[in-house]
C-alpha positions in Angstrom: -24.8 11.8 4.7 -20.5 10.7 6.5 -18.4 14.1 5.4 -16.0 12.9 7.7 -15.3 9.5 5.4 -15.0 12.2 2.6 -12.3 13.8 3.5 -10.0 10.8 4.1 -9.2 9.5 1.7 -7.4 6.4 0.6 -3.9 6.7 0.0 -2.0 4.4 -2.1 1.9 3.3 -0.7 2.1 4.7 -4.9 1.2 7.7 -4.5 2.9 8.8 -1.6 5.9 7.8 -3.6 4.5 9.8 -6.4 4.0 12.3 -4.1 8.1 12.5 -2.6 9.1 12.5 -6.2 7.2 14.9 -7.4 8.6 17.3 -4.8 12.1 15.3 -5.9 10.9 17.2 -9.5 10.0 20.5 -8.4 12.7 21.6 -6.3 15.2 20.2 -9.4 13.1 22.2 -11.4 13.4 25.8 -8.5 17.4 25.0 -9.1 17.7 25.1 -12.9 14.9 28.0 -13.1 17.3 29.5 -10.2 20.5 29.0 -12.1 19.6 29.4 -15.4 18.2 32.7 -14.3 21.0 34.0 -12.7 22.7 32.8 -15.9 20.5 34.5 -18.0 20.9 37.9 -15.7 25.0 37.8 -16.2 24.7 37.3 -20.2 22.5 40.4 -20.0 25.1 42.6 -17.8 28.2 41.3 -18.9 26.8 41.2 -23.0 23.0 42.8 -23.2 21.1 42.7 -26.8 19.5 45.4 -28.0 15.7 45.5 -28.3 15.2 48.2 -29.6 12.4 47.8 -31.5 10.3 45.8 -28.7 11.5 49.2 -27.1 10.1 51.4 -30.2 6.9 49.6 -29.3 7.0 50.1 -25.9 7.1 53.9 -25.7 5.0 54.8 -28.5 2.1 53.0 -25.8 2.9 55.6 -24.2 3.3 58.4 -26.5 6.2 61.4 -27.0 6.1 60.8 -22.6 6.7 56.7 -23.0 10.2 58.1 -23.9 10.3 60.1 -21.0 9.7 57.6 -19.0 11.1 54.0 -20.6 14.7 53.9 -19.2 16.0 52.9 -22.3 18.9 51.0 -21.1 17.1 48.2 -20.0 16.3 47.5 -23.3 19.1 48.6 -25.2 21.9 47.8 -23.0 24.1 49.7 -21.5 25.7 53.6 -23.1 22.0 53.8 -24.7 21.6 56.8 -25.8 17.9 58.0 -27.1 17.2 61.1 -29.4 13.4 62.5 -30.1 12.9 65.0 -33.3 10.2 66.4 -35.0 9.8 66.9 -38.4 11.9 69.9 -39.7 14.8 68.0 -37.6 14.3 70.0 -33.8 15.1 68.6 -30.5 12.2 66.9 -29.0 13.2 65.4 -26.7 17.0 63.6 -25.7 18.1 60.9 -23.4 21.5 62.7 -23.2 21.7 66.3 -22.0 24.2 67.6 -24.2 22.4 66.4 -27.2 22.3 68.9 -30.1 19.6 71.3 -30.5 18.8 70.3 -34.5 19.1 67.7 -37.6 19.7 68.5 -40.6 17.6 66.2 -43.3 21.5 65.2 -45.1 22.5 64.5 -41.6 19.1 62.3 -41.6 19.4 60.8 -43.8 22.7 59.3 -43.7 21.5 57.0 -41.1 20.4 53.9 -41.8 16.3 52.5 -40.7 15.8 50.6 -37.9 12.8 48.6 -39.6 14.2 49.4 -43.4 14.8 46.7 -46.0 18.3 48.2 -47.4 21.4 49.4 -45.8 24.9 50.8 -46.0 28.4 50.2 -45.9 31.3 51.7 -46.1 34.5 50.4 -47.3 38.3 52.1 -46.9 40.1 51.3 -50.6 43.7 50.1 -50.9 46.0 52.9 -51.5 46.7 52.1 -54.9 43.2 52.3 -55.7 44.2 56.0 -58.4 43.4 57.6 -55.3 39.6 56.4 -55.0 40.3 55.7 -50.6 36.2 54.9 -49.9 33.7 52.4 -51.5 30.0 53.3 -49.7 27.3 50.2 -51.1 24.0 49.8 -50.3 22.3 46.5 -49.4 19.0 45.2 -49.9 16.5 42.0 -49.7 15.0 41.2 -52.6 11.5 39.7 -53.3 13.2 36.4 -52.9 14.9 36.8 -49.4 18.7 37.5 -50.7 20.3 40.6 -50.6 21.6 43.1 -53.1 24.2 45.6 -53.9 22.0 47.7 -55.3 23.8 50.9 -55.6 27.0 53.1 -54.6 29.2 55.7 -54.2 33.1 56.4 -54.2 34.5 59.3 -52.6 38.0 60.1 -52.6 40.5 61.1 -49.6 38.7 64.3 -48.7 35.5 62.3 -48.8 33.9 64.2 -52.4 31.6 61.6 -54.6 34.4 61.0 -57.5 31.0 58.8 -58.6 28.1 56.3 -57.9 24.5 56.1 -57.9 23.6 57.0 -54.3 22.9 60.2 -53.0 21.9 62.5 -56.2 22.9 65.3 -56.2 25.6 65.2 -53.2 29.0 65.9 -53.8 31.1 65.7 -50.8 29.9 64.6 -47.3 31.4 65.7 -44.5 32.7 62.7 -41.3 30.2 62.9 -39.2 27.9 62.1 -43.0 30.0 60.1 -43.3 30.3 58.2 -40.1 26.4 57.9 -40.3 26.6 56.3 -43.4 28.3 53.0 -41.8 25.9 52.9 -38.9 28.2 54.6 -36.1 28.0 57.5 -34.0 31.2 59.0 -32.8 31.3 57.3 -29.4 31.0 54.0 -31.5 27.7 53.1 -30.9 25.5 52.0 -33.5 22.7 55.2 -34.4 19.6 54.4 -36.7 16.9 56.1 -37.9 12.7 55.6 -37.3 9.7 57.7 -38.1 6.3 57.6 -36.8 3.5 59.7 -35.6 2.7 60.4 -32.1 -0.8 59.9 -30.7 -0.8 63.9 -31.9 -0.8 62.5 -35.9 2.6 64.4 -35.8 5.0 63.0 -37.5 8.4 62.0 -34.9 11.6 60.7 -35.6 13.3 58.4 -33.5 17.4 58.3 -33.6 18.7 55.1 -31.4 22.3 54.7 -30.4 23.6 51.6 -28.7 26.7 49.5 -28.1 26.5 45.5 -29.9 28.1 43.7 -28.3 31.3 41.6 -29.7 32.0 38.3 -30.3 34.7 38.7 -28.1 32.3 40.1 -25.1 30.0 37.2 -25.6 33.0 34.2 -25.3 34.3 35.8 -22.3 30.4 36.3 -20.8 29.7 33.1 -22.1 32.6 30.9 -20.5 32.4 32.8 -17.3 28.5 32.1 -16.8 29.0 28.8 -18.2 30.4 28.9 -14.7 26.9 28.6 -13.2 25.9 25.9 -14.8 28.7 23.6 -11.7 26.6 25.2 -9.6 23.8 22.0 -10.6 25.9 19.5 -9.4 25.9 21.0 -5.4 22.2 21.5 -6.3 21.6 18.1 -7.1 23.1 16.0 -4.7 21.6 18.9 -1.8 18.4 18.0 -3.2 19.1 14.1 -3.3 20.3 14.1 0.1 16.7 15.9 1.5 14.6 14.2 -0.3 16.5 11.3 1.5 16.4 12.5 4.1 12.8 14.0 4.1 11.7 10.3 2.4 13.1 8.5 5.2 11.3 10.8 8.2 8.4 9.7 6.4 8.6 6.5 6.2 10.2 6.5 9.4 6.9 8.3 11.4 4.5 5.2 8.9 6.4 2.4 10.6 7.4 3.5 14.3 3.5 2.3 15.2 4.6 -1.0 13.4 7.5 -1.3 15.7 6.2 0.4 18.9 3.3 -2.2 18.6 4.9 -5.0 18.2 7.3 -4.3 21.0 4.0 -4.1 23.3 2.7 -6.7 21.0 5.9 -8.4 23.1 4.7 -6.5 26.2 1.7 -8.8 26.5 0.1 -5.4 25.9 -2.6 -3.9 22.8 -0.8 -2.8 20.2 -2.5 0.5 19.8 -2.5 -0.4 15.8 -6.3 0.0 14.7 -6.3 3.7 14.5 -2.7 3.6 12.6 -3.3 6.4 9.3 -1.1 5.7 6.4 -1.0 4.1 3.2 -3.6 1.5 2.4 -1.0 -1.2 2.1 0.5 -0.2 5.1 -3.1 -0.4 6.9 -4.3 -3.3 5.0 -0.9 -5.0 7.0 -1.9 -3.1 10.6 -5.3 -5.2 10.0 -3.5 -7.8 9.5 -1.5 -7.8 12.7 -4.2 -6.6 14.8 -6.4 -9.7 14.3 -3.4 -11.6 14.6 -3.4 -9.6 17.9 -6.5 -11.1 18.8 -5.8 -14.2 17.2 -2.7 -14.6 19.9 -5.4 -13.4 22.7 -7.6 -15.6 21.6 -4.6 -18.7 21.4 -3.5 -17.6 24.7 -6.6 -17.9 26.0 -7.0 -21.3 24.9 -3.9 -22.5 26.3 -5.1 -21.3 29.8 -7.9 -22.9 29.2 -6.4 -26.6 28.3 -3.2 -25.0 30.6 -6.3 -26.0 33.2 -8.2 -28.6 31.9 -5.0 -31.1 32.1 -4.1 -29.9 35.1 -8.0 -31.2 36.3 -7.6 -34.2 33.8 -3.6 -35.1 35.5 -5.3 -34.3 39.4 -8.5 -36.3 38.1 -6.4 -39.7 36.2 -4.3 -39.8 40.1 -8.0 -39.4 41.7 -9.5 -42.8 40.2 -5.8 -44.5 39.7 -5.1 -43.6 43.9 -8.5 -45.0 45.1 -9.1 -49.0 44.3 -4.7 -48.8 44.1 -5.3 -48.0 47.7 -7.4 -50.3 47.8 -5.0 -53.3 46.1 -2.4 -51.9 48.2 -3.9 -52.6 51.7 -6.0 -55.6 51.2 -2.0 -56.6 49.8 -0.5 -55.5 52.5 -3.4 -57.4 55.1 -2.8 -60.8 53.0 1.0 -61.0 53.2 0.6 -60.4 56.7 -1.4 -62.4 57.7 -4.4 -60.3 58.9 -7.5 -61.3 57.5 -9.5 -64.4 58.6 -10.1 -67.5 56.9 -13.1 -66.9 56.3 -12.9 -63.6 55.0 -10.6 -64.2 52.0 -12.6 -65.1 48.9 -14.3 -61.5 49.9 -10.6 -59.7 49.6 -9.3 -61.6 46.5 -13.4 -60.8 44.8 -12.6 -56.9 45.8 -9.0 -57.4 44.9 -9.5 -58.8 41.1 -12.3 -55.8 41.3 -10.5 -53.2 42.1 -7.9 -53.9 39.1 -10.3 -55.0 36.9 -11.5 -50.6 37.6 -7.9 -49.1 36.6 -7.3 -51.9 34.1 -10.6 -49.9 32.5 -9.2 -47.2 33.4 -5.4 -47.6 31.9 -8.0 -49.1 28.6 -10.1 -46.1 28.4 -7.5 -43.1 28.4 -4.9 -45.1 26.1 -8.3 -45.2 23.8 -8.8 -41.3 24.4 -5.1 -40.7 24.2 -5.0 -42.0 20.1 -8.0 -39.6 20.1 -6.3 -37.1 21.1 -3.2 -37.2 18.7 -3.3 -35.3 15.5 -2.3 -38.2 13.4 -5.0 -40.6 14.8 -5.2 -43.6 12.1 -8.7 -43.0 10.6 -10.1 -45.5 7.6 -13.1 -44.0 6.0 -15.5 -45.9 3.7 -18.7 -45.5 2.1 -21.2 -47.1 4.1 -24.8 -47.5 5.1 -25.4 -45.4 8.3 -28.8 -47.2 9.1 -28.0 -50.8 8.5 -24.9 -50.2 10.9 -27.3 -49.5 13.3 -29.1 -52.1 13.1 -26.8 -55.2 13.6 -25.6 -53.8 16.9 -28.7 -52.9 17.9 -30.1 -56.7 17.0 -26.8 -57.7 18.8 -27.2 -56.7 22.1 -30.9 -56.1 21.9 -31.3 -59.4 24.5 -28.5 -58.0 26.6 -30.6 -54.7 27.3 -33.7 -56.8 27.9 -31.9 -59.2 30.6 -31.0 -56.5 32.2 -34.2 -54.8 33.3 -34.7 -52.3 29.8 -36.8 -51.4 27.4 -34.4 -51.2 23.8 -37.4 -49.6 21.2 -35.3 -49.1 17.7 -36.3 -46.1 15.1 -33.9 -47.1 11.8 -36.0 -46.9 7.5 -35.5 -49.5 5.3 -34.0 -46.4 3.5 -30.2 -46.7 2.9 -28.8 -43.2 4.2 -25.4 -43.2 3.6 -22.1 -41.9 5.5 -18.2 -42.0 5.5 -17.5 -43.9 9.0 -14.9 -45.9 10.5 -16.9 -49.0 11.7 -14.8 -50.1 14.8 -14.9 -46.6 16.0 -18.3 -46.4 15.6 -18.7 -49.4 17.1 -17.6 -47.1 20.2 -19.4 -44.5 20.1 -22.5 -46.8 20.0 -20.9 -48.7 23.1 -20.6 -45.8 25.0 -23.9 -44.2 24.5 -26.0 -47.5 25.6 -23.4 -48.5 27.8 -24.1 -44.8 29.5 -28.0 -44.8 29.7 -27.4 -48.4 31.5 -24.7 -46.4 34.2 -26.7 -44.1 34.6 -30.6 -45.6 34.6 -32.5 -48.2 36.5 -33.8 -51.1 35.2 -36.9 -49.9 33.4 -35.8 -47.7 31.8 -36.7 -47.2 28.1 -33.5 -46.5 25.5 -34.4 -45.6 22.2 -32.0 -45.5 19.3 -33.3 -44.1 15.7 -31.5 -42.4 12.1 -32.8 -40.2 10.4 -31.8 -38.2 6.9 -31.9 -34.5 7.4 -30.4 -32.0 4.0 -27.4 -33.4 3.5 -26.2 -34.7 6.9 -27.7 -38.0 9.0 -29.1 -37.6 13.0 -28.3 -40.5 15.0 -30.4 -40.3 18.0 -30.3 -42.8 21.1 -32.4 -41.3 24.0 -33.6 -42.8 27.4 -36.3 -42.4 29.5 -34.2 -42.7 32.9 -32.8 -39.9 35.4 -31.9 -37.4 33.1 -29.1 -34.6 32.8 -28.4 -31.6 35.5 -28.7 -28.7 34.1 -24.9 -27.9 35.8 -23.3 -30.5 33.8 -24.4 -29.6 30.4 -21.6 -27.9 29.7 -19.0 -29.7 31.0 -20.8 -33.5 29.4 -18.1 -34.5 27.0 -14.9 -32.9 29.1 -13.1 -35.8 30.3 -13.6 -37.4 34.1 -17.1 -35.9 34.1 -19.8 -38.2 36.1 -23.2 -38.2 36.9 -21.1 -39.4 40.3 -20.5 -36.3 42.1 -19.1 -38.0 44.9 -16.6 -39.4 42.0 -16.4 -42.9 43.7 -15.9 -44.4 40.4 -19.4 -47.1 40.3 -20.2 -45.5 37.3 -16.7 -45.1 35.1 -13.9 -43.8 34.3 -15.8 -40.5 33.1 -13.9 -40.9 30.1 -16.6 -42.5 27.8 -18.7 -39.6 26.0 -15.3 -37.5 25.9 -14.0 -40.8 23.4 -17.5 -40.5 21.8 -17.1 -36.6 21.4 -14.0 -37.3 19.5 -14.6 -40.2 17.3 -17.3 -38.4 16.1 -15.1 -35.6 15.3 -12.5 -37.3 13.8 -16.0 -37.9 11.4 -16.5 -34.3 10.6 -19.5 -34.6 12.4 -20.6 -32.9 16.5 -22.5 -34.2 19.0 -24.9 -32.5 21.4 -26.9 -33.1 24.7 -30.0 -31.6 23.1 -32.5 -29.7 24.8 -35.5 -31.0 24.0 -35.3 -35.6 24.0 -38.6 -37.0 22.0 -41.7 -37.0 24.2 -41.7 -39.7 27.4 -37.5 -39.3 27.3 -35.2 -37.1 29.1 -31.9 -37.4 28.2 -30.6 -37.4 24.4 -27.7 -37.3 22.4 -27.9 -36.0 19.0 -25.0 -37.2 16.3 -25.2 -35.4 13.2 -22.5 -36.8 10.6 -22.0 -35.7 6.4 -24.0 -38.0 4.4 -22.6 -39.3 1.5 -24.3 -39.7 -1.9 -22.1 -43.0 -3.3 -23.7 -46.1 -3.0 -22.0 -49.4 -1.3 -22.1 -51.3 1.2 -20.1 -53.6 2.8 -20.8 -57.0 3.1 -19.7 -58.5 6.4 -18.3 -57.5 9.3 -14.5 -59.3 8.2 -14.6 -56.3 5.2 -15.4 -53.7 7.8 -12.3 -55.4 10.1 -9.6 -54.4 7.2 
């Protein structure tokens, strides 16, 4: 199992960008949480909100020792005090070392309960209230959740009871009791009472003293704490700058191999992008660049090969033109200067004419080859019976070949075999192949022409039983100026015939090869394969071919 391929998972560009955005979001959240934490700390420190119920729950889980170990100011705010009494009101524990040793039952009854559904409120009455100075009311929630006054007491300025239905049997209140009835202790802290049982089942009374911040304190702390939120702007700008820098750095890391690789390619060196690692989209670009690099190298090799062939082509054509031109010039100068005896002038003129004809033939072949090399070479392809075309051509040259001592043979079935061909160019192909067989072989050589259907292709075969083709020439046989005459005397033609044949066949969408396994009794075979055409259209006359 290839575990390495598992580790190298494909990463898309979208995932790469999503990761960058993810980390940007995380940093923003951290900045927000940090500033919110500082804001919350400032608010709790400047205007703490007491939580006596939570404090009570935490302490009761730990027993009586819990009130000693828990720091009350953490839950109740600065200046808070906690006192634990037994059921008789005697002191068990207090966070204030100077706390009294006991509370009377009368005093405890005046302290409002922490979790009760009723509480007391006291208010001073106007001076003209017939000597009554204070009103104590009890407020209680009914079943529907509405707060209602369920009792009252009227006290005079000496805190004696004038009338009312609260605290029956009492005729007066001490200043401390009256203060507790209003929910405040002597230090101005709110005071609450809560009865509970400790872990040993003993009844306990808990007194909680803490300050409740007022509206002015809240407003002041809120205004000061709100300034912390202005830190979000520089934090945002800082995070954006860092994220852009980080993304830019990562992007440069992804793009630098491309810049370096393209620079190396421009210098003709290896780009090194074969091992590129990054998002899948970037890897696809790297693969395309590597493919382009390979194509450029192959194109450069091909260009160098073509340049070499071009130089060879020019060298060959200059050689083939120079030899007859030198002969023509030499004989013409001799004739001009009267150096040729009268009885030899006829032979000299014949030589001049023959060499001029050789130059003319070479130039015509060269011109035709140049036209075939042109990318806009006009080719008029029409659907025609290739067997009929070859049959007509071979019939026209049959007698000529016999007179020259050659033995022509044909194997062309009557079945129509249609292909898209240019009649003029295809005749040129047959001319060159037959002339090639005649030029390079002695009289008595058999020359075979055959046409056969092979699936979607049509095979045109021209073979001879002559001298054959040397193995070392097969690879360069269809290149310009390649002939069987190694001395290049020009006795066998221009060397462009087979090159012209190859170009014409390629213009027809086919290919030509010199077969290594010619038919039995033959030594040379040129095999042409052309795409077959399904339409059944015949051309009636050569005039229509010319069109």
